Structure formats: C-alpha cells, structure tokens
C-alpha positions in Angstrom: 0.0 0.0 0.0 1.3 3.4 -0.9 1.9 6.1 1.8 -1.0 8.1 0.3 -3.4 5.1 0.4 -2.3 4.3 3.9 -3.0 7.8 5.1 -6.5 7.6 3.4 -7.2 4.4 5.1 -6.3 5.9 8.5 -8.6 8.8 7.9 -11.4 6.4 7.1 -10.9 4.5 10.4 -13.0 5.4 13.3 -11.0 3.3 15.7 -7.4 2.0 15.4 -5.8 -0.1 18.1 -2.2 -1.0 17.4 0.0 -3.4 19.5 -1.8 -2.8 22.7 -0.6 -4.5 25.9 -2.2 -4.5 29.3 -1.3 -6.3 32.5 -2.8 -6.6 35.9 0.1 -7.4 38.2 2.1 -10.1 36.6 -0.8 -11.3 34.4 -0.8 -10.1 30.8 -4.4 -9.6 29.7 -3.7 -8.0 26.3 -0.5 -9.0 24.4 -0.2 -6.9 21.3 -3.9 -6.6 20.4 -4.7 -4.9 17.0 -8.1 -3.7 15.8 -9.1 -1.5 12.9 -12.7 -0.3 12.7 -13.5 1.4 9.4 -16.2 4.0 8.8 -19.5 2.2 8.3 -18.5 -1.2 9.6 -20.1 -3.5 12.1 -17.4 -5.5 13.9 -17.9 -8.3 16.4 -15.5 -9.3 19.2 -16.0 -12.6 20.9 -14.0 -14.3 23.7 -14.5 -16.4 26.7 -15.1 -14.8 30.1 -11.8 -13.5 31.5 -10.0 -13.1 28.2 -9.9 -9.3 28.4 -12.9 -8.2 26.3 -14.0 -5.5 28.8 -10.4 -4.3 29.3 -10.0 -3.9 25.5 -13.2 -1.9 25.3 -12.3 0.4 28.2 -9.0 1.1 26.5 -10.8 1.6 23.2 -13.0 4.4 24.6 -10.3 6.0 26.8 -11.4 4.8 30.2 -8.2 2.8 30.7 -4.7 3.5 29.5 -2.7 0.7 27.9 0.7 -0.2 29.2 2.0 0.2 25.7 0.6 0.5 22.2 -1.5 3.2 20.5 -5.2 4.0 20.3 -6.6 6.5 17.8 -10.3 7.5 17.7 -12.0 9.7 15.2 -15.3 11.5 15.9 -17.7 11.1 18.9 -17.9 7.9 20.8 -20.9 6.2 22.4 -20.0 3.5 25.0 -22.5 1.0 26.4 -20.8 -0.9 29.3 -21.9 -4.3 30.3 -23.1 -3.1 33.7 -25.6 -0.2 33.4 -24.5 2.9 35.1 -27.9 4.1 36.3 -29.2 5.8 39.4 -32.0 3.7 40.7 -33.8 6.7 42.3 -33.9 8.6 39.0 -36.7 8.2 36.4 -35.9 7.3 32.8 -36.8 10.9 31.9 -34.4 12.3 34.5 -31.6 10.1 33.1 -32.3 11.5 29.6 -32.3 15.1 30.9 -29.0 14.5 32.8 -27.3 13.0 29.7 -28.8 15.8 27.5 -26.9 18.2 29.6 -23.7 16.1 29.6 -23.8 15.8 25.8 -24.9 19.4 25.4 -27.8 18.5 23.2 -30.4 21.1 22.2 -33.3 18.8 22.8 -34.3 15.2 23.3 -35.6 14.5 19.8 -33.1 11.7 19.1 -33.6 10.1 22.5 -37.4 10.0 22.0 -36.9 8.5 18.5 -34.7 5.7 20.0 -37.3 5.1 22.7 -39.8 4.4 20.0 -37.4 2.1 18.1 -36.6 0.2 21.3 -40.2 0.0 22.4 -39.8 1.8 25.7 -41.5 5.1 25.1 -44.0 4.5 27.9 -41.3 4.1 30.6 -40.3 7.7 31.0 -41.9 8.2 34.5 -40.5 4.9 35.9 -37.6 4.9 38.2 -34.6 3.0 37.1 -34.8 0.7 40.2 -38.3 -0.3 39.1 -37.4 -1.4 35.6 -37.1 -4.9 34.4 -33.6 -6.2 33.4 -34.4 -5.9 29.7 -35.7 -2.3 30.1 -32.7 -1.3 32.1 -30.5 -2.5 29.3 -32.6 -0.6 26.8 -32.0 2.6 28.8 -28.3 1.7 29.1 -28.1 1.4 25.3 -30.2 4.5 24.7 -27.9 6.7 26.8 -25.0 5.5 24.7 -26.8 6.3 21.4 -28.8 9.5 22.1 -26.0 11.9 21.0 -25.7 10.1 17.6 -22.0 9.2 18.0 -19.8 8.2 15.0 -18.3 5.3 16.9 -20.4 2.9 19.0 -18.7 0.5 21.4 -21.2 -1.9 22.9 -20.4 -4.5 25.6 -23.0 -7.3 25.7 -25.7 -4.7 24.5 -28.6 -7.1 24.1 -28.5 -9.1 27.3 -31.9 -9.4 28.8 -33.7 -8.5 25.6 -36.7 -10.4 24.5 -36.9 -11.6 20.9 -38.8 -8.6 19.6 -36.2 -6.1 21.2 -33.4 -8.3 20.0 -34.7 -7.9 16.4 -35.2 -4.2 16.9 -31.6 -3.9 18.1 -30.2 -5.5 14.9 -32.5 -3.4 12.7 -31.2 -0.3 14.4 -27.6 -1.5 14.2 -27.9 -2.2 10.5 -29.5 1.2 9.8 -26.7 3.0 11.8 -24.0 1.2 9.8 -25.7 2.1 6.5 -25.6 5.7 7.7 -21.8 5.5 8.1 -21.6 4.8 11.8 -19.0 2.4 13.0 -20.1 -0.2 15.6 -18.2 -2.7 17.8 -20.2 -5.3 19.5 -18.5 -7.5 22.2 -20.0 -10.7 23.6 -18.8 -14.0 25.1 -21.1 -15.6 22.4 -22.0 -13.9 19.2 -25.4 -14.7 17.5 -26.6 -13.4 14.1 -23.1 -13.6 12.7 -24.3 -12.6 9.3 -24.8 -9.0 10.5 -21.1 -8.5 11.0 -18.5 -7.3 8.5 -15.8 -9.0 10.5 -15.4 -10.9 13.7 -12.4 -10.8 16.0 -11.6 -13.7 18.4 -9.8 -12.6 21.5 -7.4 -15.4 22.4 -4.3 -15.2 24.6 -4.4 -11.4 24.5 -4.6 -11.0 20.8 -7.4 -10.5 18.3 -7.7 -12.9 15.4 -10.0 -11.4 12.7 -12.1 -13.4 10.3 -14.9 -12.9 7.8 -18.2 -13.9 9.4 -18.7 -16.6 6.8 -15.1 -17.6 6.6 
C-alpha cells in the first residue's frame, strides 16, 4: 500500500488499536492486540469470560490506559458498558435530561426516536430501580446512542432483551451502519453472525480477525 493510500485508510478508520498491551500485576491480559474499525463497519468481538474483552473496550473508549501501544479514535464515541451505570432513584426521563446536559444536546428528539425504536416510550416516568432487566438494558443502550455518535462501542448490548427487542436492536444497528456509523459489539457468544462485516476472536491477549462466513 502506498503512503497516500495508507493515510487515506487511516482517515477512514473510526478506531485503530495497534499493538496494545495491558497487564494486571504479573498477568498479561492483552498481548499486542490490534483492531481497525473502518467507517460504516459492524465489527464483532468474541471471547470467553476473563479473556480481556472489557479491558479492551475500556482502552478503546479511553477509560483505561494501555501499558503500551496506541489507540486512535476519530469522531464522537458512544459507550454502552456491560453493567448499566444508572441511578435507581432517577426516572428514565431524568436520566435522559442528565445526559442531555452532559452531551450538550439542544433537545431530546433523538432520544425519543430511539425510545420508539426500542419500544420503551412508555417508561419515562418509571424509576430505574423499578425497571425490568431488559428495560434497564434498553436505557443503558439509549444513553450511549442518544447523541448520535460516530463510533459505538457496545459491551453485551442485548443481554436481557426479548426476541422482539433483539430484532429491533439488529435493525437499528444495520441502519446506523448504513448511515456511516461504526459499531463494535462485544460478547462471550455472538449470535446473528451474518450481521457482521468481520469478527475478532480474543485469544491469549490478541485478536484474530475473520470474515463472518469464513
């Protein structure tokens, strides 16, 4: 690849992780992990529990610094952690208002659109502590998406979803990808493999990429 082509490819990447290492004490969790997420791509990452998936995601979004290696992000980022960061005493509407202020959004139009898409428009007055597990996860996902980020990093985003919401999630993900958004979905077990442009297997601290039908 020429230098000009390489620079163009880098500009098209929303996330580029290069030779990232991370250890906890004497235990190496990541050992030279590489990941490139182009614009308009849906990438899956799969690995057994304890292989470092959440560590990789936290490094990807800037919550955790690698011991070595580089991470380059382009554009706004939306992060949906595996464990929802919610205040059980706040209503859904109060969460939306709080994140509206954090994201500096002029209004909640996008949030309300997503509530319709995820079939939770009638839960605005409910406190987070009263929500079912599936609806809590909808709110968790909604808060990551409501500012319409360029890069979405989603850790087990559909756990607790019923079949209808599961299908709604994939319809939304496909639509966002078609609009040029870049999406990373991480799970210990990936279903619906045909949705992905590429799938990375996290093994022994490194990512092995494959085509979904390869």
